[in-house]
DRENDO-1510 file (C-alpha; in Angstrom, 1 decimal, always signed):
<recs>
REC; n; res; u; v; w
REC; 1; UNK; -24.4; +55.7; +12.4 .
REC; 2; UNK; -27.8; +54.5; +13.0 .
REC; 3; UNK; -29.2; +56.8; +10.3 .
REC; 4; UNK; -26.6; +55.2; +8.0 .
REC; 5; UNK; -28.0; +51.7; +9.0 .
REC; 6; UNK; -31.3; +52.5; +8.5 .
REC; 7; UNK; -30.3; +54.1; +5.1 .
REC; 8; UNK; -28.8; +50.9; +4.1 .
REC; 9; UNK; -31.1; +48.6; +5.1 .
REC; 10; UNK; -33.6; +50.7; +3.1 .
REC; 11; UNK; -31.5; +50.5; +0.3 .
REC; 12; UNK; -31.3; +47.0; +0.0 .
REC; 13; UNK; -35.0; +46.4; +0.8 .
REC; 14; UNK; -35.6; +49.2; -2.7 .
REC; 15; UNK; -33.4; +46.8; -4.3 .
REC; 16; UNK; -35.3; +43.3; -3.6 .
REC; 17; UNK; -38.6; +45.1; -4.3 .
REC; 18; UNK; -37.2; +46.3; -7.8 .
REC; 19; UNK; -35.6; +43.3; -9.0 .
REC; 20; UNK; -39.1; +41.4; -7.7 .
REC; 21; UNK; -40.6; +44.1; -9.9 .
REC; 22; UNK; -38.2; +43.4; -13.1 .
REC; 23; UNK; -39.4; +40.0; -12.8 .
REC; 24; UNK; -43.2; +38.8; -14.4 .
REC; 25; UNK; -45.3; +36.8; -16.6 .
REC; 26; UNK; -46.6; +37.5; -19.5 .
REC; 27; UNK; -50.7; +36.8; -20.3 .
REC; 28; UNK; -49.9; +34.9; -23.0 .
REC; 29; UNK; -51.1; +31.2; -23.7 .
REC; 30; UNK; -47.9; +28.5; -23.6 .
REC; 31; UNK; -46.9; +24.8; -23.3 .
REC; 32; UNK; -44.6; +26.5; -20.6 .
REC; 33; UNK; -46.3; +27.7; -17.3 .
REC; 34; UNK; -44.1; +30.6; -15.8 .
REC; 35; UNK; -44.2; +31.5; -12.4 .
REC; 36; UNK; -42.4; +34.9; -10.6 .
REC; 37; UNK; -39.9; +33.3; -8.0 .
REC; 38; UNK; -37.7; +36.3; -6.6 .
REC; 39; UNK; -35.2; +37.2; -8.0 .
REC; 40; UNK; -37.0; +35.7; -11.1 .
REC; 41; UNK; -39.2; +33.0; -12.8 .
REC; 42; UNK; -39.7; +29.5; -12.8 .
REC; 43; UNK; -41.0; +27.9; -16.1 .
REC; 44; UNK; -43.1; +24.5; -16.3 .
REC; 45; UNK; -43.2; +23.4; -19.8 .
REC; 46; UNK; -45.2; +20.5; -21.0 .
REC; 47; UNK; -43.3; +17.9; -23.7 .
REC; 48; UNK; -46.1; +16.3; -24.7 .
REC; 49; UNK; -47.1; +18.3; -27.7 .
REC; 50; UNK; -43.8; +20.2; -28.3 .
REC; 51; UNK; -40.5; +19.8; -29.9 .
REC; 52; UNK; -37.4; +20.9; -28.4 .
REC; 53; UNK; -37.4; +23.9; -30.8 .
REC; 54; UNK; -40.3; +25.2; -29.9 .
REC; 55; UNK; -39.3; +24.9; -26.2 .
REC; 56; UNK; -36.3; +26.5; -27.4 .
REC; 57; UNK; -38.3; +29.2; -28.6 .
REC; 58; UNK; -40.2; +29.5; -25.3 .
REC; 59; UNK; -36.7; +30.2; -23.8 .
REC; 60; UNK; -36.0; +33.1; -25.6 .
REC; 61; UNK; -39.2; +34.7; -25.6 .
REC; 62; UNK; -39.0; +34.8; -21.5 .
REC; 63; UNK; -35.4; +36.5; -21.4 .
REC; 64; UNK; -36.9; +39.7; -21.1 .
REC; 65; UNK; -39.5; +38.8; -18.4 .
REC; 66; UNK; -36.7; +38.4; -15.6 .
REC; 67; UNK; -33.7; +35.4; -15.1 .
REC; 68; UNK; -35.2; +32.1; -15.4 .
REC; 69; UNK; -34.2; +30.1; -12.4 .
REC; 70; UNK; -35.6; +27.0; -12.5 .
REC; 71; UNK; -36.9; +25.0; -15.9 .
REC; 72; UNK; -38.7; +21.9; -15.7 .
REC; 73; UNK; -39.5; +19.5; -18.4 .
REC; 74; UNK; -42.1; +16.7; -18.4 .
REC; 75; UNK; -43.6; +14.7; -20.6 .
REC; 76; UNK; -40.8; +13.9; -22.6 .
REC; 77; UNK; -41.8; +11.4; -24.9 .
REC; 78; UNK; -42.9; +11.2; -28.5 .
REC; 79; UNK; -42.2; +15.0; -29.9 .
REC; 80; UNK; -39.0; +16.2; -27.7 .
REC; 81; UNK; -36.1; +12.8; -28.4 .
REC; 82; UNK; -33.0; +15.4; -28.5 .
REC; 83; UNK; -31.7; +18.2; -27.1 .
REC; 84; UNK; -29.9; +20.5; -29.7 .
REC; 85; UNK; -27.4; +23.2; -29.9 .
REC; 86; UNK; -27.6; +26.1; -27.6 .
REC; 87; UNK; -30.8; +24.7; -26.4 .
REC; 88; UNK; -31.1; +27.0; -23.2 .
REC; 89; UNK; -30.6; +30.0; -25.9 .
REC; 90; UNK; -28.1; +31.5; -23.7 .
REC; 91; UNK; -29.8; +31.8; -20.3 .
REC; 92; UNK; -28.2; +31.4; -16.9 .
REC; 93; UNK; -30.0; +28.4; -15.2 .
REC; 94; UNK; -29.7; +27.0; -11.9 .
REC; 95; UNK; -32.1; +23.9; -11.6 .
REC; 96; UNK; -32.8; +22.2; -15.1 .
REC; 97; UNK; -34.9; +19.2; -14.9 .
REC; 98; UNK; -35.3; +16.3; -17.7 .
REC; 99; UNK; -38.8; +14.7; -16.7 .
REC; 100; UNK; -39.2; +11.2; -19.1 .
REC; 101; UNK; -41.9; +9.3; -19.7 .
REC; 102; UNK; -40.2; +6.3; -21.3 .
REC; 103; UNK; -42.0; +3.5; -19.2 .
REC; 104; UNK; -38.6; +1.6; -17.9 .
REC; 105; UNK; -38.6; +0.6; -21.4 .
REC; 106; UNK; -35.1; +0.6; -24.0 .
REC; 107; UNK; -37.1; -0.3; -27.2 .
REC; 108; UNK; -39.3; +2.8; -26.9 .
REC; 109; UNK; -38.1; +6.1; -27.0 .
REC; 110; UNK; -34.9; +7.7; -26.1 .
REC; 111; UNK; -33.6; +11.2; -25.3 .
REC; 112; UNK; -30.9; +12.1; -26.7 .
REC; 113; UNK; -28.0; +15.4; -26.3 .
REC; 114; UNK; -26.0; +17.3; -28.6 .
REC; 115; UNK; -22.3; +17.9; -27.8 .
REC; 116; UNK; -22.8; +21.7; -27.5 .
REC; 117; UNK; -26.8; +21.2; -26.0 .
REC; 118; UNK; -25.8; +23.2; -22.9 .
REC; 119; UNK; -23.8; +25.7; -24.4 .
REC; 120; UNK; -23.8; +28.9; -26.3 .
REC; 121; UNK; -22.1; +30.2; -29.8 .
REC; 122; UNK; -19.6; +31.8; -27.1 .
REC; 123; UNK; -18.8; +28.6; -25.2 .
REC; 124; UNK; -20.7; +29.2; -22.0 .
REC; 125; UNK; -22.3; +26.6; -20.2 .
REC; 126; UNK; -26.1; +27.6; -19.4 .
REC; 127; UNK; -26.0; +25.0; -16.1 .
REC; 128; UNK; -25.3; +27.0; -13.1 .
REC; 129; UNK; -26.7; +24.1; -10.4 .
REC; 130; UNK; -28.5; +21.2; -11.0 .
REC; 131; UNK; -29.5; +19.3; -13.7 .
REC; 132; UNK; -31.2; +15.9; -13.2 .
REC; 133; UNK; -32.5; +13.2; -16.0 .
REC; 134; UNK; -35.4; +11.3; -14.6 .
REC; 135; UNK; -36.9; +8.1; -16.4 .
REC; 136; UNK; -35.1; +8.9; -19.4 .
REC; 137; UNK; -33.8; +5.9; -21.9 .
REC; 138; UNK; -30.3; +7.5; -22.5 .
REC; 139; UNK; -28.3; +4.4; -23.1 .
REC; 140; UNK; -24.8; +6.1; -23.6 .
REC; 141; UNK; -24.0; +9.4; -22.2 .
REC; 142; UNK; -21.4; +11.4; -23.6 .
REC; 143; UNK; -20.0; +13.9; -21.6 .
REC; 144; UNK; -18.6; +16.3; -23.6 .
REC; 145; UNK; -21.8; +17.5; -23.4 .
REC; 146; UNK; -21.3; +19.1; -20.1 .
REC; 147; UNK; -17.8; +20.7; -21.1 .
REC; 148; UNK; -17.3; +23.9; -19.8 .
REC; 149; UNK; -19.7; +23.6; -17.0 .
REC; 150; UNK; -17.8; +24.6; -14.7 .
REC; 151; UNK; -20.6; +26.1; -12.3 .
REC; 152; UNK; -22.9; +22.7; -12.2 .
REC; 153; UNK; -22.8; +21.9; -8.5 .
REC; 154; UNK; -25.3; +18.5; -9.5 .
REC; 155; UNK; -25.4; +15.8; -11.5 .
REC; 156; UNK; -28.3; +13.1; -11.5 .
REC; 157; UNK; -29.6; +10.3; -13.1 .
REC; 158; UNK; -32.7; +9.3; -11.0 .
REC; 159; UNK; -34.1; +5.6; -11.9 .
REC; 160; UNK; -32.8; +6.6; -15.7 .
REC; 161; UNK; -31.3; +3.8; -18.1 .
REC; 162; UNK; -28.4; +4.8; -18.6 .
REC; 163; UNK; -25.5; +2.2; -20.0 .
REC; 164; UNK; -22.4; +4.2; -19.8 .
REC; 165; UNK; -21.1; +7.5; -19.1 .
REC; 166; UNK; -18.2; +8.4; -20.9 .
REC; 167; UNK; -15.4; +11.1; -20.7 .
REC; 168; UNK; -16.5; +12.9; -17.8 .
REC; 169; UNK; -14.8; +16.5; -17.9 .
REC; 170; UNK; -13.2; +18.0; -14.6 .
REC; 171; UNK; -16.4; +19.9; -13.2 .
REC; 172; UNK; -14.6; +22.2; -10.7 .
REC; 173; UNK; -17.9; +22.7; -8.9 .
REC; 174; UNK; -19.5; +19.5; -9.2 .
REC; 175; UNK; -20.3; +18.3; -5.2 .
REC; 176; UNK; -23.1; +15.7; -5.8 .
REC; 177; UNK; -23.1; +13.4; -8.7 .
REC; 178; UNK; -26.0; +10.6; -8.4 .
REC; 179; UNK; -26.6; +7.5; -10.9 .
REC; 180; UNK; -29.9; +5.9; -8.9 .
REC; 181; UNK; -30.9; +2.7; -10.9 .
REC; 182; UNK; -33.8; +1.0; -8.5 .
REC; 183; UNK; -35.6; -0.5; -11.5 .
REC; 184; UNK; -34.2; -3.1; -14.6 .
REC; 185; UNK; -35.7; -1.6; -17.2 .
REC; 186; UNK; -37.7; -4.2; -19.7 .
REC; 187; UNK; -35.0; -5.4; -22.3 .
REC; 188; UNK; -31.6; -4.4; -20.6 .
REC; 189; UNK; -28.7; -6.2; -20.7 .
REC; 190; UNK; -27.9; -5.2; -17.1 .
REC; 191; UNK; -29.4; -3.0; -14.8 .
REC; 192; UNK; -28.2; +0.8; -14.9 .
REC; 193; UNK; -24.8; +1.6; -15.4 .
REC; 194; UNK; -22.0; -0.7; -16.3 .
REC; 195; UNK; -19.1; +2.0; -16.6 .
REC; 196; UNK; -17.6; +5.7; -16.0 .
REC; 197; UNK; -15.2; +6.4; -17.8 .
REC; 198; UNK; -13.2; +10.1; -16.9 .
REC; 199; UNK; -11.9; +12.6; -19.8 .
REC; 200; UNK; -8.0; +12.2; -19.5 .
REC; 201; UNK; -6.4; +14.3; -16.7 .
REC; 202; UNK; -10.3; +14.9; -15.6 .
REC; 203; UNK; -10.6; +15.7; -12.0 .
REC; 204; UNK; -13.8; +15.6; -9.6 .
REC; 205; UNK; -12.1; +17.4; -6.7 .
REC; 206; UNK; -14.7; +19.4; -4.8 .
REC; 207; UNK; -17.5; +16.0; -5.3 .
REC; 208; UNK; -18.8; +15.6; -1.3 .
REC; 209; UNK; -21.6; +13.2; -2.0 .
REC; 210; UNK; -21.3; +10.2; -4.3 .
REC; 211; UNK; -24.7; +7.5; -5.1 .
REC; 212; UNK; -24.1; +5.3; -7.1 .
REC; 213; UNK; -26.5; +3.0; -6.0 .
REC; 214; UNK; -28.3; +0.0; -8.4 .
REC; 215; UNK; -26.1; -0.1; -10.8 .
REC; 216; UNK; -24.1; -2.7; -12.5 .
REC; 217; UNK; -20.4; -1.5; -12.3 .
REC; 218; UNK; -17.0; -3.0; -11.7 .
REC; 219; UNK; -14.0; -2.2; -10.1 .
REC; 220; UNK; -12.6; +0.1; -13.2 .
REC; 221; UNK; -15.7; +2.3; -12.8 .
REC; 222; UNK; -14.7; +3.7; -9.1 .
REC; 223; UNK; -10.9; +4.3; -10.0 .
REC; 224; UNK; -11.1; +7.6; -9.5 .
REC; 225; UNK; -12.7; +7.3; -5.8 .
REC; 226; UNK; -9.7; +7.5; -3.7 .
REC; 227; UNK; -8.5; +11.0; -5.4 .
REC; 228; UNK; -11.8; +12.3; -3.9 .
REC; 229; UNK; -10.1; +13.9; -0.6 .
REC; 230; UNK; -13.6; +15.8; +0.5 .
REC; 231; UNK; -16.1; +13.0; +0.0 .
REC; 232; UNK; -18.7; +12.9; +2.7 .
REC; 233; UNK; -21.2; +10.4; +1.8 .
REC; 234; UNK; -20.6; +7.4; -0.8 .
REC; 235; UNK; -22.9; +4.9; -1.6 .
REC; 236; UNK; -21.7; +2.2; -4.0 .
REC; 237; UNK; -24.6; -0.9; -2.5 .
REC; 238; UNK; -26.2; -3.2; -5.5 .
REC; 239; UNK; -23.2; -3.0; -7.7 .
REC; 240; UNK; -20.9; -5.6; -8.7 .
REC; 241; UNK; -17.6; -4.8; -6.6 .
REC; 242; UNK; -14.3; -7.4; -5.9 .
REC; 243; UNK; -12.7; -5.1; -3.3 .
REC; 244; UNK; -13.5; -2.1; -1.5 .
REC; 245; UNK; -12.3; +1.1; -2.8 .
REC; 246; UNK; -9.5; +2.9; -0.9 .
REC; 247; UNK; -10.9; +5.6; +1.3 .
REC; 248; UNK; -8.0; +6.4; +3.3 .
REC; 249; UNK; -7.5; +10.0; +2.1 .
REC; 250; UNK; -11.2; +10.8; +2.4 .
REC; 251; UNK; -10.8; +13.0; +5.8 .
REC; 252; UNK; -14.2; +14.0; +5.8 .
REC; 253; UNK; -16.4; +11.2; +4.9 .
REC; 254; UNK; -19.1; +9.7; +7.4 .
REC; 255; UNK; -21.2; +7.3; +5.3 .
REC; 256; UNK; -20.2; +4.6; +3.1 .
REC; 257; UNK; -22.0; +1.7; +2.2 .
REC; 258; UNK; -20.7; -0.7; -0.4 .
REC; 259; UNK; -22.1; -4.3; -2.3 .
REC; 260; UNK; -19.4; -7.0; -3.1 .
REC; 261; UNK; -20.0; -9.8; -5.5 .
REC; 262; UNK; -19.4; -13.2; -4.6 .
REC; 263; UNK; -15.8; -13.4; -5.7 .
REC; 264; UNK; -14.1; -10.8; -3.2 .
REC; 265; UNK; -13.6; -13.7; -0.4 .
REC; 266; UNK; -10.8; -11.9; +1.0 .
REC; 267; UNK; -11.6; -8.3; +2.1 .
REC; 268; UNK; -9.3; -5.4; +2.6 .
REC; 269; UNK; -10.4; -2.3; +4.4 .
REC; 270; UNK; -9.0; +1.3; +3.9 .
REC; 271; UNK; -10.7; +3.9; +6.2 .
REC; 272; UNK; -9.9; +7.4; +6.1 .
REC; 273; UNK; -7.0; +8.0; +8.4 .
REC; 274; UNK; -6.4; +11.2; +9.3 .
REC; 275; UNK; -9.6; +11.9; +9.7 .
REC; 276; UNK; -11.5; +15.9; +10.1 .
REC; 277; UNK; -13.7; +14.0; +12.8 .
REC; 278; UNK; -16.7; +16.7; +12.1 .
REC; 279; UNK; -19.1; +13.7; +12.5 .
REC; 280; UNK; -18.4; +9.9; +13.6 .
REC; 281; UNK; -18.1; +7.6; +10.5 .
REC; 282; UNK; -21.1; +4.8; +9.4 .
REC; 283; UNK; -20.1; +1.9; +7.2 .
REC; 284; UNK; -21.9; -1.0; +5.7 .
REC; 285; UNK; -20.6; -3.8; +3.6 .
REC; 286; UNK; -23.2; -6.2; +2.2 .
REC; 287; UNK; -22.8; -9.3; -0.1 .
REC; 288; UNK; -24.5; -9.8; -3.5 .
REC; 289; UNK; -25.2; -13.3; -1.9 .
REC; 290; UNK; -26.6; -14.1; +1.2 .
REC; 291; UNK; -24.8; -17.4; +1.3 .
REC; 292; UNK; -21.6; -16.2; +0.5 .
REC; 293; UNK; -18.7; -16.2; +3.6 .
REC; 294; UNK; -16.2; -13.4; +4.0 .
REC; 295; UNK; -13.2; -13.4; +5.4 .
REC; 296; UNK; -11.7; -9.5; +6.6 .
REC; 297; UNK; -8.5; -9.7; +6.4 .
REC; 298; UNK; -7.5; -5.8; +7.4 .
REC; 299; UNK; -9.4; -3.3; +8.6 .
REC; 300; UNK; -7.3; +0.0; +8.7 .
REC; 301; UNK; -8.3; +3.7; +9.6 .
REC; 302; UNK; -8.7; +6.5; +12.2 .
REC; 303; UNK; -11.6; +5.2; +14.4 .
REC; 304; UNK; -13.4; +7.8; +16.4 .
REC; 305; UNK; -16.7; +6.7; +17.9 .
REC; 306; UNK; -17.3; +5.1; +14.4 .
REC; 307; UNK; -20.3; +2.0; +13.8 .
REC; 308; UNK; -18.8; -0.5; +11.4 .
REC; 309; UNK; -21.8; -2.6; +9.9 .
REC; 310; UNK; -20.8; -6.3; +8.2 .
REC; 311; UNK; -23.7; -7.4; +6.8 .
REC; 312; UNK; -22.5; -10.1; +5.0 .
REC; 313; UNK; -21.7; -13.7; +7.0 .
REC; 314; UNK; -17.9; -14.1; +7.9 .
REC; 315; UNK; -16.9; -17.4; +10.0 .
REC; 316; UNK; -13.7; -16.1; +11.4 .
REC; 317; UNK; -13.3; -12.9; +14.1 .
REC; 318; UNK; -9.1; -12.7; +13.9 .
REC; 319; UNK; -7.3; -10.8; +16.4 .
REC; 320; UNK; -4.4; -9.4; +13.8 .
REC; 321; UNK; -7.9; -7.6; +11.8 .
REC; 322; UNK; -10.1; -6.5; +14.8 .
REC; 323; UNK; -8.1; -6.0; +17.9 .
REC; 324; UNK; -6.1; -2.2; +17.3 .
REC; 325; UNK; -9.5; -1.2; +16.0 .
REC; 326; UNK; -11.3; -2.4; +18.4 .
REC; 327; UNK; -8.5; -0.8; +20.9 .
REC; 328; UNK; -9.1; +2.7; +19.6 .
REC; 329; UNK; -11.4; +5.5; +20.4 .
REC; 330; UNK; -14.7; +3.4; +20.8 .
REC; 331; UNK; -15.6; +2.0; +17.7 .
REC; 332; UNK; -18.3; -0.5; +17.3 .
REC; 333; UNK; -18.8; -3.7; +15.2 .
REC; 334; UNK; -21.9; -4.9; +13.9 .
REC; 335; UNK; -21.4; -8.7; +12.8 .
REC; 336; UNK; -24.4; -10.1; +10.6 .
REC; 337; UNK; -26.8; -12.2; +12.4 .
REC; 338; UNK; -26.9; -15.1; +10.6 .
REC; 339; UNK; -22.9; -15.3; +10.7 .
REC; 340; UNK; -21.4; -18.3; +12.8 .
REC; 341; UNK; -17.6; -17.8; +13.8 .
REC; 342; UNK; -15.2; -19.9; +14.9 .
REC; 343; UNK; -15.0; -19.5; +18.5 .
REC; 344; UNK; -12.8; -21.8; +20.9 .
REC; 345; UNK; -9.0; -20.4; +21.5 .
REC; 346; UNK; -9.8; -18.6; +18.0 .
REC; 347; UNK; -11.8; -16.2; +19.8 .
REC; 348; UNK; -9.6; -15.9; +23.2 .
REC; 349; UNK; -8.1; -12.7; +22.5 .
REC; 350; UNK; -11.9; -11.2; +22.9 .
REC; 351; UNK; -13.5; -13.6; +25.4 .
REC; 352; UNK; -10.4; -13.7; +27.8 .
REC; 353; UNK; -7.9; -11.3; +27.4 .
REC; 354; UNK; -10.0; -8.5; +26.4 .
REC; 355; UNK; -13.5; -9.0; +28.1 .
REC; 356; UNK; -14.4; -4.7; +28.1 .
REC; 357; UNK; -14.1; -4.9; +24.2 .
REC; 358; UNK; -17.3; -7.9; +24.4 .
REC; 359; UNK; -19.6; -4.8; +24.4 .
REC; 360; UNK; -18.4; -3.3; +21.5 .
REC; 361; UNK; -19.1; -6.4; +19.3 .
REC; 362; UNK; -22.4; -7.1; +18.4 .
REC; 363; UNK; -24.1; -10.3; +16.5 .
REC; 364; UNK; -21.0; -12.4; +17.5 .
REC; 365; UNK; -22.2; -15.7; +17.8 .
REC; 366; UNK; -20.2; -19.1; +17.5 .
REC; 367; UNK; -21.0; -22.5; +15.5 .
REC; 368; UNK; -22.5; -24.0; +18.1 .
REC; 369; UNK; -25.1; -21.0; +18.5 .
REC; 370; UNK; -24.1; -19.5; +22.1 .
REC; 371; UNK; -23.5; -15.8; +21.4 .
REC; 372; UNK; -19.8; -14.5; +22.4 .
REC; 373; UNK; -20.7; -13.3; +26.0 .
REC; 374; UNK; -22.4; -16.6; +27.3 .
REC; 375; UNK; -19.2; -18.8; +26.3 .
REC; 376; UNK; -17.2; -19.0; +30.1 .
REC; 377; UNK; -13.4; -18.4; +30.6 .
REC; 378; UNK; -13.1; -21.6; +31.8 .
REC; 379; UNK; -13.3; -23.0; +28.2 .
REC; 380; UNK; -10.9; -20.8; +26.7 .
REC; 381; UNK; -8.2; -21.0; +29.8 .
REC; 382; UNK; -6.0; -23.2; +28.5 .
REC; 383; UNK; -5.7; -21.6; +25.3 .
REC; 384; UNK; -1.9; -19.8; +24.4 .
REC; 385; UNK; -1.6; -17.1; +26.2 .
REC; 386; UNK; +0.2; -14.9; +23.5 .
REC; 387; UNK; -2.8; -12.5; +23.2 .
REC; 388; UNK; -2.6; -11.7; +27.0 .
REC; 389; UNK; +0.8; -10.8; +26.8 .
REC; 390; UNK; +0.2; -8.5; +24.1 .
REC; 391; UNK; -2.7; -7.2; +25.8 .
REC; 392; UNK; -0.4; -6.8; +29.0 .
REC; 393; UNK; +2.1; -5.0; +26.6 .
REC; 394; UNK; -0.4; -2.8; +25.3 .
REC; 395; UNK; -1.8; -1.6; +28.9 .
REC; 396; UNK; +2.1; -1.4; +29.9 .
REC; 397; UNK; +2.4; +1.0; +27.0 .
REC; 398; UNK; -0.4; +2.8; +27.5 .
REC; 399; UNK; +0.6; +3.5; +31.3 .
REC; 400; UNK; +4.2; +4.3; +30.4 .
REC; 401; UNK; +2.5; +7.6; +27.6 .
REC; 402; UNK; +0.7; +8.9; +30.6 .
REC; 403; UNK; +3.4; +8.8; +32.8 .
REC; 404; UNK; +5.6; +10.5; +29.8 .
REC; 405; UNK; +2.9; +13.4; +29.4 .
REC; 406; UNK; +2.4; +13.7; +33.1 .
REC; 407; UNK; +6.1; +14.2; +33.7 .
REC; 408; UNK; +6.0; +16.6; +31.2 .
REC; 409; UNK; +3.2; +18.7; +32.6 .
REC; 410; UNK; +5.1; +18.7; +35.6 .
REC; 411; UNK; +8.1; +20.1; +34.2 .
REC; 412; UNK; +6.4; +22.5; +32.4 .
REC; 413; UNK; +4.4; +23.6; +35.6 .
REC; 414; UNK; +8.0; +23.7; +37.6 .
REC; 415; UNK; +9.7; +25.8; +35.1 .
REC; 416; UNK; +6.8; +28.5; +35.1 .
REC; 417; UNK; +8.0; +30.3; +38.3 .
REC; 418; UNK; +11.1; +30.4; +37.3 .
REC; 419; UNK; +10.6; +32.3; +33.8 .
REC; 420; UNK; +8.0; +34.9; +35.9 .
</recs>
């Protein structure tokens, strides 16, 4: 047995060495710098003085020297302004990066893509891992160029100008989709992306990471998000949303951040329920305006030691919205430190009737500047006792449930000797 294990180990080592020996870089001058990286080669191409056709010829030339593991094209500008048919020359490449030099201006050079830029003559897509576009002026991105790219895992537009992404097809392996737009490009009518549409019937079923930070998207562009059952991280800051997208079905979600516009004054929030509970949830909700005051009308979900930050201003902290979530397993709420909440009897449900929950509400400040915790009980002692009665009823139900569970356990233990 030991001899078999030794022979198997030696065979694997020999196979790796053989593969490493197969990969090599020729000693020729080229605009594409070649580097051996097991089990293939990495190509770093300079597009400052090279056309797309010339770089495609390089990709054809390097085929015999080993599989191309990574392709990086930098300096995309005057000479390189489009990606032609079968640009990858039949290669299957796990990582492709287009790094443009478009200077954050929409009036200069552009990068355009053929609808068959990444597919060969047999309709096989050469993108087998990640594709990234950085600092590229692309305007409309017609996603039909990604048809059949079912091995694509990550699609990223980093600080690029893309007005619209149209007809995104089903991408079975896509787990990471990013359109990060931190800058307003010169002469652009809006910041970043204004619209995303999926092709009819298309799904992104395995998406786990979605980052659309810094764009100008509206509610219609994120209608597909409630279908993303395996989503883990969602970043929607800096957009133009009027409501919080429904996240009830995102059972693995652990991070969400979102910006609401000035018309979203009445906010309903549906967070995951049920939950996989692998990680605690951190949720942050921002406002496009620092002066706007919002009303949270609904907060639902399964809460397990989670943290919610309301970064927008509020003037109400209502019992029918917040009591049940706070009574769940360890939810912590952070309010905006500039919020001024209507207190008095409106907050007696928390200050008088559920005082232990005060430790889970941070930055709670009344209109007169006093914090929730400093309000003396005498000020709310004459308020309606409805919330107190509800608190007693809640505790009674908890007590009844504990008794029922204890009785069921005792019955099982009593029945055990008889079975033996």
